[in-house]
C-alpha positions in Angstrom: 37.7 38.6 -101.3 37.8 41.7 -103.6 38.5 41.6 -107.1 41.7 39.7 -107.7 45.2 41.0 -109.1 45.8 40.1 -112.7 48.8 38.2 -111.7 46.4 36.3 -110.1 43.1 35.5 -112.3 40.5 34.0 -110.4 37.0 34.1 -110.9 34.8 36.9 -109.0 33.3 36.7 -105.4 29.6 34.8 -106.3 28.4 34.9 -102.4 27.4 37.9 -100.5 25.1 36.7 -97.5 23.6 39.6 -95.6 21.4 38.7 -92.3 18.4 38.5 -92.1 15.0 37.6 -90.1 14.1 34.3 -90.2 10.3 34.9 -88.4 8.2 37.4 -87.3 7.0 40.9 -88.5 11.0 41.1 -90.2 10.9 37.7 -91.9 13.2 38.0 -95.2 14.3 41.5 -94.0 18.0 43.1 -92.9 16.5 44.6 -89.3 20.2 45.6 -88.7 19.0 48.0 -92.2 15.4 48.1 -92.0 14.9 49.1 -88.4 17.9 52.1 -88.1 16.5 53.7 -92.0 13.1 53.7 -90.0 14.4 55.1 -87.0 16.2 57.9 -88.6 13.2 58.9 -91.0 11.1 58.7 -87.5 13.2 61.1 -85.8 13.0 63.5 -88.9 9.3 63.5 -89.6 8.8 63.7 -85.5 11.6 66.6 -85.6 10.0 69.0 -88.7 6.9 68.3 -87.1 7.4 69.3 -83.3 10.2 70.9 -83.1 8.8 73.1 -86.1 11.1 76.5 -85.3 14.5 74.9 -84.7 13.9 72.7 -87.7 13.7 75.8 -89.7 16.5 77.3 -88.5 18.6 74.4 -88.5 17.1 74.6 -92.6 18.6 77.6 -92.8 22.4 77.3 -91.5 22.2 74.1 -93.8 21.1 75.8 -96.9 24.1 78.3 -96.0 26.8 76.4 -95.4 26.5 73.0 -96.2 25.8 72.7 -99.8 28.1 75.6 -100.6 31.4 74.0 -98.5 30.6 70.6 -100.7 29.8 72.5 -104.0 33.5 72.0 -105.8 32.4 68.0 -104.4 29.0 68.4 -106.3 30.3 69.3 -109.5 33.1 67.7 -110.3 31.6 64.3 -108.9 29.1 64.4 -111.6 31.7 65.2 -114.2 33.4 62.4 -113.2 29.7 59.8 -113.9 29.5 61.5 -117.1 33.1 60.9 -118.7 32.6 57.4 -116.5 29.2 56.3 -117.9 30.8 57.3 -122.0 34.0 56.2 -121.5 32.1 52.4 -120.7 29.5 52.4 -123.3 32.0 53.4 -126.3 35.1 51.1 -125.8 34.3 48.6 -127.8 35.0 45.1 -125.4 33.2 47.3 -122.3 29.8 48.0 -124.2 29.5 44.1 -125.5 29.4 42.8 -122.0 26.0 42.3 -120.6 23.7 42.7 -117.8 23.1 39.0 -117.1 24.5 35.8 -118.8 26.2 35.6 -122.2 23.2 35.8 -124.3 20.6 36.3 -122.0 17.0 38.5 -123.5 16.0 41.5 -121.4 12.6 41.0 -119.4 10.7 43.9 -121.2 10.3 45.4 -124.0 12.0 48.4 -125.5 8.9 51.0 -125.3 8.3 49.2 -122.0 11.7 50.0 -121.1 11.9 53.7 -121.9 8.4 54.1 -120.5 9.8 52.9 -117.1 12.7 54.1 -116.6 11.5 57.7 -117.9 8.9 57.6 -115.3 10.6 57.1 -112.5 13.3 59.1 -113.2 12.3 62.7 -114.4 8.8 62.3 -115.1 7.4 65.1 -112.4 10.3 67.0 -112.2 9.7 67.7 -116.1 6.1 68.7 -116.1 6.8 71.0 -113.3 10.4 72.5 -115.0 9.4 72.0 -119.0 8.2 76.0 -118.4 9.9 76.8 -115.3 13.2 76.3 -115.7 13.4 78.0 -119.3 11.4 80.9 -117.7 13.6 80.8 -114.9 17.0 81.2 -117.4 14.9 83.2 -120.2 15.2 85.8 -117.0 18.3 85.7 -115.2 21.5 83.2 -115.8 25.3 83.2 -116.1 25.5 85.1 -119.3 23.0 88.3 -117.8 24.6 88.3 -114.7 27.6 88.9 -116.5 25.8 91.6 -118.5 26.3 89.7 -122.3 22.5 89.9 -122.5 20.0 91.5 -121.4 17.1 89.7 -119.3 13.5 88.7 -120.7 15.0 89.5 -124.1 15.7 87.5 -127.6 18.7 87.2 -126.8 18.3 85.8 -123.0 16.4 83.0 -125.2 19.5 80.6 -126.0 21.6 80.7 -123.0 18.2 79.8 -121.1 17.9 76.5 -123.0 22.1 75.7 -122.4 21.6 75.7 -119.2 18.0 74.1 -118.7 19.6 71.6 -121.2 23.2 71.3 -118.7 20.8 70.4 -116.0 18.2 67.7 -117.7 20.5 66.3 -119.5 23.1 63.8 -119.9 24.0 64.4 -116.0 21.0 63.5 -114.5 21.1 60.4 -116.4 24.6 59.1 -116.0 24.5 59.6 -112.5 21.7 57.2 -112.8 22.9 55.1 -115.2 26.0 54.4 -113.1 24.1 53.3 -110.0 22.2 50.9 -112.1 25.0 50.0 -113.8 27.2 49.0 -110.4 24.4 47.2 -108.4 22.5 45.4 -112.0 26.1 43.7 -113.5 27.3 42.3 -110.0 23.7 41.2 -109.4 22.9 39.6 -112.6 26.2 38.3 -113.3 27.6 36.8 -110.4 24.0 36.1 -108.0 25.0 39.3 -105.6 21.7 40.6 -103.7 20.2 43.4 -105.3 21.1 46.1 -103.1 23.5 48.8 -103.5 26.2 47.6 -101.2 26.9 45.0 -103.7 27.7 47.1 -105.6 31.2 48.0 -103.8 31.7 44.4 -103.4 34.1 44.6 -106.3 36.4 46.8 -103.7 35.9 46.0 -100.7 34.4 41.8 -101.0 33.2 40.4 -98.4 33.7 42.9 -95.5 29.9 44.3 -97.3 28.8 41.6 -95.3 29.1 43.3 -92.3 28.8 46.5 -90.7 30.0 48.8 -93.8 27.3 47.1 -95.9 24.4 47.5 -93.8 26.0 51.3 -93.4 26.2 51.8 -96.7 22.2 50.5 -97.3 20.9 52.8 -94.6 22.1 55.3 -96.2 20.9 54.8 -99.6 17.3 54.2 -98.1 17.5 57.7 -96.4 18.7 59.1 -99.3 16.5 57.4 -101.4 13.2 58.8 -99.1 14.4 62.2 -99.6 15.2 62.3 -102.9 11.7 61.0 -103.7 10.4 63.8 -101.1 11.9 66.9 -103.0 10.2 65.4 -106.4 6.8 64.8 -104.4 7.1 67.7 -103.0 7.3 69.4 -106.4 4.1 67.0 -107.9 1.7 67.8 -105.0 2.5 71.7 -105.7 1.4 71.4 -109.2 -1.0 68.8 -108.6 -3.0 71.2 -106.2 -2.1 74.3 -108.6 -4.2 72.3 -111.3 -6.9 71.7 -109.0 -6.8 75.4 -108.2 -7.5 76.4 -112.5 -10.0 73.2 -112.7 -11.8 75.5 -110.2 -11.5 72.9 -107.2 -12.4 75.8 -104.9 -10.4 78.8 -103.4 -9.2 77.2 -100.5 -6.3 75.7 -102.6 -4.1 78.2 -102.9 -3.2 81.2 -100.2 -0.4 83.3 -100.5 1.8 83.6 -97.3 3.7 86.4 -97.8 2.9 89.8 -99.4 4.2 89.9 -102.8 4.6 86.2 -102.9 3.1 84.0 -105.6 0.2 81.5 -104.2 0.9 78.6 -103.2 -0.4 75.5 -102.0 -2.8 75.6 -98.7 -1.7 73.0 -95.6 -5.4 71.6 -96.0 -4.8 71.0 -99.8 -1.1 69.7 -99.4 -3.1 67.1 -96.9 -5.8 66.2 -99.3 -3.4 65.4 -103.2 -1.0 63.3 -100.2 -3.8 61.0 -98.5 -4.5 60.7 -102.9 -1.7 60.7 -103.8 0.8 58.3 -101.3 -2.4 56.0 -100.7 -2.8 55.4 -105.0 0.7 54.9 -105.2 0.7 52.4 -102.0 -2.1 50.4 -103.5 0.1 50.3 -106.8 3.0 49.5 -105.1 1.4 46.4 -103.4 1.1 44.9 -107.1 4.7 45.2 -108.0 6.6 45.8 -110.8 5.3 44.3 -113.5 1.6 44.8 -113.2 1.0 48.8 -111.5 3.9 50.0 -112.4 4.6 48.8 -115.9 0.9 49.7 -116.9 1.7 53.5 -115.4 4.6 53.3 -116.9 3.1 53.1 -120.3 -0.1 54.9 -119.7 2.3 57.9 -118.7 4.4 58.0 -121.9 1.0 58.0 -123.8 0.1 60.6 -121.9 3.0 62.6 -122.2 3.1 62.3 -126.3 -1.0 63.7 -126.6 0.3 66.7 -124.4 3.4 67.2 -126.2 1.8 66.9 -129.9 -0.5 69.3 -128.2 2.2 72.1 -128.4 3.6 71.3 -130.9 0.7 72.0 -133.8 -0.9 74.5 -131.6 2.1 75.7 -129.7 4.9 77.0 -131.1 6.0 74.4 -132.6 8.7 75.7 -135.2 10.3 77.8 -132.7 10.8 75.2 -130.6 12.1 72.6 -132.6 15.2 75.3 -133.5 15.7 75.8 -130.0 16.2 71.7 -129.6 18.5 71.9 -132.2 20.3 74.7 -131.0 20.2 74.0 -127.3 21.8 70.8 -128.0 24.4 72.1 -130.5 25.4 74.7 -128.1 24.8 71.9 -125.1 27.5 70.0 -126.5 30.1 72.1 -127.9 30.0 74.0 -124.1 29.4 70.9 -121.8 32.8 70.5 -120.8 33.4 73.8 -119.4 29.7 73.9 -117.6 30.5 70.7 -116.6 33.8 71.7 -114.6 33.3 75.2 -113.8 33.0 76.1 -110.4 32.2 79.6 -109.8 33.1 80.9 -105.9 32.1 84.6 -103.9 35.0 86.8 -105.2 33.5 89.3 -103.6 32.6 91.4 -106.2 28.5 91.8 -107.0 28.9 90.2 -110.2 31.1 86.7 -108.5 28.3 86.8 -105.5 25.7 86.6 -107.9 27.3 83.8 -110.6 28.3 81.9 -107.3 24.5 81.9 -106.1 23.1 81.1 -109.1 25.1 77.8 -109.3 24.6 76.9 -105.5 20.9 77.6 -106.7 20.4 75.9 -109.6 23.2 73.2 -110.9 24.6 72.2 -107.4 20.9 71.5 -105.8 20.4 69.6 -109.2 23.7 67.6 -108.6 22.4 67.1 -105.2 19.1 66.3 -106.0 20.3 63.4 -108.8 22.5 62.0 -106.5 19.9 61.5 -103.7 17.3 60.0 -106.8 20.0 57.9 -108.0 19.6 54.5 -105.2 16.3 55.4 -105.8 16.2 55.5 -109.5 19.5 53.5 -110.2 18.0 50.2 -108.3 14.4 50.6 -110.4 16.8 50.6 -114.0 19.0 48.2 -112.7 15.7 46.0 -111.9 14.0 46.1 -115.1 17.7 46.1 -117.1 18.6 42.6 -117.3 19.7 41.2 -120.0 20.7 44.4 -122.0 24.7 45.1 -123.0 25.9 47.6 -121.1 26.7 50.0 -124.1 22.7 49.6 -125.0 22.2 50.0 -121.3 24.3 53.2 -120.9 23.2 55.1 -124.4 19.9 54.1 -123.6 19.6 55.2 -120.0 21.4 58.3 -120.7 20.8 59.5 -124.0 16.9 59.1 -124.5 15.4 60.1 -121.6 17.8 63.3 -122.0 16.7 63.5 -125.5 12.8 63.6 -124.0 13.8 66.2 -121.5 15.2 68.4 -124.4 12.4 67.8 -126.7 9.6 68.9 -124.1 11.1 71.7 -122.7 12.2 73.3 -125.5 8.8 72.5 -127.5 6.5 74.0 -124.1 9.2 75.8 -122.8 9.3 77.8 -126.2 6.2 78.3 -126.3 5.8 79.9 -122.8 9.0 82.2 -124.3 7.0 82.8 -127.3 4.0 84.1 -125.6 6.0 86.1 -123.7 8.0 87.5 -126.5 5.5 88.5 -128.5 3.1 90.3 -126.0 0.2 87.8 -125.9 0.8 86.4 -122.3 1.3 90.0 -121.0 3.8 88.9 -118.1 0.8 86.7 -116.7 3.2 83.0 -117.4 6.3 85.2 -115.9 4.3 86.0 -112.9 2.9 82.8 -112.0 4.4 80.6 -109.7 7.0 78.0 -110.9 3.9 75.2 -110.1 1.4 77.1 -112.1 3.2 78.5 -115.1 2.4 75.4 -117.6 -1.3 76.3 -116.6 -0.5 79.7 -117.1 0.6 79.1 -120.4 -2.1 76.5 -121.4 -4.7 79.4 -120.6 -3.1 82.1 -123.0 -2.7 79.6 -125.7 -6.4 77.9 -125.4 -10.1 79.2 -124.9 -11.4 78.4 -121.6 -12.9 75.4 -122.0 -10.2 73.6 -124.2 -7.8 75.2 -121.3 -10.0 73.1 -119.0 -9.7 70.0 -120.5 -5.9 70.2 -121.4 -5.3 71.1 -117.8 -7.3 68.3 -116.5 -5.1 66.3 -118.6 -2.2 68.0 -117.2 -3.6 67.0 -114.0 -4.2 63.4 -114.7 -0.8 63.1 -115.8 0.4 64.6 -112.8 -1.2 62.0 -110.9 0.2 59.1 -112.7 3.8 60.4 -112.6 4.1 60.8 -109.0 2.1 57.6 -108.4 4.6 55.5 -110.6 7.7 57.4 -108.6 6.6 56.8 -105.0 5.3 53.2 -105.6 8.2 52.7 -107.5 10.3 54.1 -105.0 8.7 52.0 -101.6 10.0 48.9 -103.7 13.3 49.4 -104.4 13.4 50.4 -100.5 12.2 47.0 -99.5 14.8 45.4 -101.6 17.2 46.9 -100.5 15.9 46.2 -96.6 14.7 42.8 -97.9 18.7 42.6 -98.7 17.4 42.6 -102.6 15.2 39.9 -102.1 11.9 41.3 -104.2 10.4 37.7 -104.5 6.3 38.0 -103.3 6.6 35.5 -100.8 8.0 37.4 -98.7 5.7 39.5 -96.2 6.1 43.3 -96.8 2.4 44.7 -97.1 3.3 46.5 -93.5 6.4 48.0 -94.4 5.0 49.3 -97.7 2.6 51.2 -96.0 5.2 52.4 -93.6 7.1 53.8 -96.2 4.3 55.4 -98.2 3.5 57.3 -94.9 7.1 57.9 -94.5 7.0 59.8 -97.6 3.7 61.2 -96.9 4.2 62.6 -93.4 8.2 64.4 -95.2 6.5 66.0 -97.8 4.0 67.2 -95.8 5.9 68.6 -93.1 8.8 69.6 -95.2 6.0 71.6 -97.3 4.0 73.1 -94.4 6.8 73.9 -92.6 9.1 75.7 -95.3 7.9 75.2 -99.2 9.7 73.1 -101.4 12.4 75.1 -100.1 13.0 73.3 -97.1 12.6 69.4 -98.8 15.0 70.6 -101.2 18.0 71.2 -98.4 16.3 68.2 -96.7 17.7 66.3 -99.4 20.7 67.8 -99.7 21.7 67.1 -96.0 20.7 63.2 -97.0 22.5 63.2 -100.3 25.7 64.3 -99.1 26.6 61.1 -97.5 25.6 58.8 -100.2 27.7 61.4 -102.6 30.7 59.7 -101.7 29.2 55.7 -101.8 28.6 57.1 -105.1 31.9 57.5 -106.1 33.0 54.7 -104.9 30.4 52.8 -107.0 31.8 54.6 -110.3 35.7 52.7 -108.9 33.9 49.5 -108.5 32.7 49.2 -111.6 35.2 50.1 -113.6 37.1 47.6 -111.4 34.6 44.7 -112.0 34.5 45.4 -115.8 38.5 46.0 -115.9 39.1 42.2 -114.3 36.5 40.5 -116.1 37.9 41.4 -119.4 40.8 40.2 -117.9 39.3 36.7 -116.8 38.3 36.0 -120.4 41.5 36.9 -121.6 42.4 33.9 -120.0 39.5 32.0 -120.2 38.3 32.4 -116.1 35.0 32.4 -115.8 33.4 35.3 -114.6 29.8 35.1 -114.2 27.9 32.9 -111.5 26.6 30.2 -114.2 29.7 30.0 -115.8 31.8 29.6 -112.1 29.2 26.6 -111.4 29.5 25.1 -114.6 33.0 24.9 -114.4 32.7 23.5 -110.5 30.4 20.3 -112.0 32.9 19.9 -115.1 36.2 19.8 -112.1 33.8 17.9 -110.4 33.3 14.9 -112.6 
């Protein structure tokens, strides 16, 4: 039964059975979710590897049509998710509700909580884009396209950070937060399975136990694999670039087309994936409380160390100035930028603006949505016991601020080195995966550059391992009908999903680089984007009706319902 109307105030649904296998290879797993998801991913891998030319052609068509047709959907959906997240946090009565029973304490400390959600969410992308995105917008952004400022000029710096912050701020984290809140709220308060389908129970009730629920979870699993593949793809490219900078051989990087920037070679991609996914799989076998928690804390410590190096030796003062002006500009322009949809109008300027938005903003919104089932589920997994207000503000504001600080300091240093002439164009000329290493090379002596480049490579390893092993565990949780206990046999399935991620990333990188992975992710993200929209509506309905229940003294948690039933029986 779905949520009840205010005229008939009854307790919420606290039972959502999901059929799972009782024995055999899929013991404890929903075969109606796991098998179709595995088949879809396997067919995708075979298609990419066996039919490379056909796959490349289809991906190009998808890139030019699919993302353009749904650009407005992505833009307005993400704006809606940001609005819902902040409304739920700031309203006193909704913000006081807890992901769990009243008075329940959080499982993890705030430091470990922030470290885990940050590492699983954007750590790898942050390393790649800390220099890459500010430098890209420093050369081209909507203000430059409209002739308001000149490219690669002092005047282009400020708008470059407006758009950088637009993409890496609350838009990303509100998407994650809404998915995690919708899952965690009903799972921890109502004892529903920790799966994506449970988040829609307030709308569709026990119908989510059947075919509709299976479809939702399958879509979430496929989106998760493709979303983490994008992050893994960027990370592998940067990891190989770092190994090349450290002198591991010229075979690591190749120039695939005349005039193009060097990228990772096929052998280097294979070696990197075997190393990184192998370590991720081993970490996944150890669980959230051990491997992932330890790696997340290590990630945070190494990140602060590298950031401190840039503050002291880089353009720290400029970076802090960009941070404050960037946040101010972001807040002032957010309502407009979050809801503006540029369309190709036949003019050079209009077409360029539309294409820029497709290449950047719409791509990011699709990426965050594809990443949301994994990150949202993972954040829900580590956020039990926190209030809605603490959860939303913690998940949305703290990691976003860390991204802002990182990109202002590190990216600001790279821009300063180019503006001053010290870099002599070497940072701008480097590929996006190599720009952080190029910045270090300009800033420090060869010996110090080697040490710091090694630090970045290690940090990349830990972030990649954290992201992939978290994704594997979350996929198995969805496939296991929300069961995450150790007694459920998961080893073979962890190995399968680790290999699947490696093959998707390797096949796509070799086929067409990170662009091919990005297009594939966009295709996978589209079905889940509709699920996300329903999740936002569902969590609002669940919270509103719980407030109504509280007003009428009707129990609104599984624990309270059980206590009321016992009292009535006595």
